[in-house]
Residue, then its C-alpha position, 0 to 999 in steps of 0.5 A: m879918726k873915724r874907728r872904721p877905716l882905722f880897723l880895717t887898715c890896722g887890720l890890713f896891715h896885720f894881716v900884711g905882718t903875718a903872711s909876710i913871716g908865713i910865706y918867709h918862712y916856708l921859701n927860707a926853709d933851707e936857708h936859701l932866700v936869705k943866701m940868695f938876698s941879704f936884705a931878706a934877714w930884715i923881712p921877720i923884723v920888720s914883719i913883727l913890727l908891723i903887726h904889734s904897731c898896728g896890731v895895737g889898734y887892731i884889738c884896741l878898736i876891738f875892745t871900744l867897738t864892743p860897748e858900742l855896737l852891743p844894746s844897752y839892755a845887753r851891753a854889761i853881759g855882752c862885753g863880759m862875754v866878748g872878754f871872756v871868749d877874748n881871752l878862751s881864745l888866746s889860752l886856747s891858742v897858746k896850748m895849741l902853738p906845739t900841736l899846730l907847729d908838729c902839724i903845719d909848721v911856722s910857716g901854715a901857722f902864720l898863714l892860718f893867722a894871717a887867713i883869720t886876721m883876712i876873713s875878720l876883715i871881709f866881714s868887718y867892712f860889710f857888716l861892721p859900720e861907722t860909730y864915730g860922732l854917733s851916740l849909743d842912740d843912733i847906733e842901735r836906730i842903726f841895727r834896728g833897722s826902723k825907716k823912721s829912725d833910720a841914721s842918714s846922713v842928713e839926720l845925722e847932720e841936722m843932729q848934729i846942728k841941734e846939738s851945737a846950737n844947744m851947746l852954743r845955748s847953754n854956754s852962752v852969757w845969756s843962760l847964765y845971766e837966766t840961771n842967776s837972775q832966778y834964784t836972785r828974784 
């Protein structure tokens, strides 16, 4: 499955779940929502399931795409820095949550998280390339932007055809005969 649509879909479901919890807590501050509509008690449960089920794909894809999108000379240090910033932001959000809840309440906190998710989705929609089926060199060529090595769809199809032909040649009986006959002569 292609990574970009999966990332954007999981992020969208994460946004919907987070925003729905925020809106639910805002509208149910005086318990009237649950009294008027008994099914409204299920909204937080469904929202949390939505956040966690789609958040798994959203979070996993972030760490899958990170090494693919970084250039080869900076991949190791870049992945380490991304992991460090991720853990630092996680620690800060856990430590700051009581203060955040005192300042803007549960609904405000969830709506803030939903807004941050939407900002990341908008950024990803415009700047995240599709990397499925591309080699790391092809991805680097996309970011370099050189006209000679622009990874257009025609070039990618030609490269895939060549790779499949090479794969067929390497797996053929004739190639096995050729390699064996070199050593027996």
